[in-house]
N, C-alpha and C positions, 0 to 999 in steps of 0.2 A: 420854323425855318429849317430847311435841310442844310446839313453840313456837307458841302461839296467844295473842295479846294485841292490845290496841287502843291507839291514841292518840286524840286528839280527832277527827281527820279520817280516820284510816286503820285498817284491820284487817289483821293479819298472820296468814297461814295457810300451811301447807305447800304447796309447788307440786305439781301433778299433771301426768301426761303429757298430759292433754287441753289443758293451758295452754301447750304449747310454742310455738304461734303467737304468743300474747301476749308470751311471753318473748323470742321472736325480734324482735318489733316494738320492744321496749324496747332491746335491743342495737343494732338497726338505726338507731334514732333517735340513738344515741350513736356512730355509725360513726367520726366524727372522733376521738373519745376512744379508741376501740379501737386506732387507729393509734399512740397514745402508750403504750398499756398493754402490748401484747403483740405477739409475732411473728405470732400468729394474728389476722387481721382480719375473718374471716367471721362475721357475726352468727348465722348458722344453727348453726355449730359451737359458738359460745359458748352458744347456747340449749340445744343438746343436752347439752353438758357440765354446764350448770346443772341441767336437769331430771333428768338421770340420775346426778347426784352423781359426776361423773367427775374432779373436781378435789379431791384430798385431800392433806393434808400428808404428809411422809415417815412411813411406817408407820401412816398414818391408817386408821381403819375407818369404813365408811359409816354405821353407826348413831349416830355422833357428829357427823355432818354434817347441818346443817339448812338446806335451801334453801327460802326463803320468798317468798311473793308479798305485795306491799303493795297493798291494795285501798282504793279510796274507800268509806267507809262508806255514803254516800248512794246510790251507783250500783252498788256492787260491782265496778266496772271495775278491772282491774289497771293500776296506774300505776307500779309499781316492783318491785324484787326485792332480796333480802338473802340473802347466803350466810354462814353462821356455823358454825364448827367449835368444839365445846366440848371442852376438854381438850388443847389444844396451845399451847405445847410441854409444859406440865405440867397436872396435873388441875384446877387452880383458875384457869386462864387460858382465855378465849374468844378465838378468832381470827376477826375479821370480814374475810372475804376479798372480799366484794362488797357494795356498796350503790349501786344504779343506780336513777334515776328516768327515766321517759320524758321527753324534752326538753320536752314540753308542760307538764310539772308541775314543772320545775326553777325555782328562784328564788322559791318560795312558802313556804319554811320547812318543807316536808314532811320533808326529810332530817333536819333538826335535831329535829323533833317525834318522829319514829320512833326516832331514836337515843336520845333521852332516855328514852323508854319502854322500849327494849331494855335500857338500863343499869339501870333500876329492876327489870326482870324478872330480869336476871342476878344482881343483888344477892340476890334471894330464893332463887336457886339456889346460893348460896355461892361464886359466882365472885368472885375478888379483883382481877382485872385483865383488860383487853381490849387486844388488839393489832390493828393494821391494817397492811396493806402498801400503800404509796402510790408510784406512779410519780413519779420526780423531775421529769418534765416536766409533770405534772398539777398546775399551780399552784392551781386551784380546789379540788382535793381536799386539798392540803397546807394551804391556809388553813382549810378546813372542819374538818379534824381538829385542827389546832393550836388553833383557837377552842374546840373541845370539850375541851381539856385534854390532848391527846396530845403531850406534850413530851419524853418519854424515848425516845431512839433505842436500840432493842435489836438492830438489825442493818442491814446494807446488802448488797445483792446486785445482780447484773446484769453487763453488759458493762463492761470496764475502759476501752475506748476510746470516745470520743464520735463519733456521727454520727446522721443522721436515722433510720437503720435500727437503731440500738442502743437498748437498754432498761436502765434501772437503777431500783432501788427502795429506799426506806427502810422499815424496820419500826418503827412507833411504838407506844408503850404508854401506857396510862392506868391508874392504880390506882383501884379502886372503893372 
């Protein structure tokens, strides 16, 4: 089933290959953040992975991966992206792998607005919990998800030794 829904200001639609440049621009605007999140820092590679569903969980299948654009309803311009895998690690859990807004649109409440609508949509699909992976050095994202009720730590992964080139993540869960 396609994920298509709206919030007050945004429309959510599946990404298309034709939108790869828009997706690249969103990742490029978040270049500093990419340094914290991943060993791969190239926005173009992130855009290709997103558009072509190249990031799947272990034993994941592509038809359960939903890579979505966030568009302003008034202009239809793409302002963000959302990557969601339905059914990982179990059938009634959705894994939100990515939620990025172009830096021009951050701080306006759009992330909160679209997440609240996503949560409502997931409840209709009998999803019982949502998980997110958050880089430990991404304080803004940690605050954002904790404020949304992601208080249960379900996992930790990453490098065991700390340095500016090392990466570690918390997996957080919220029951719906």
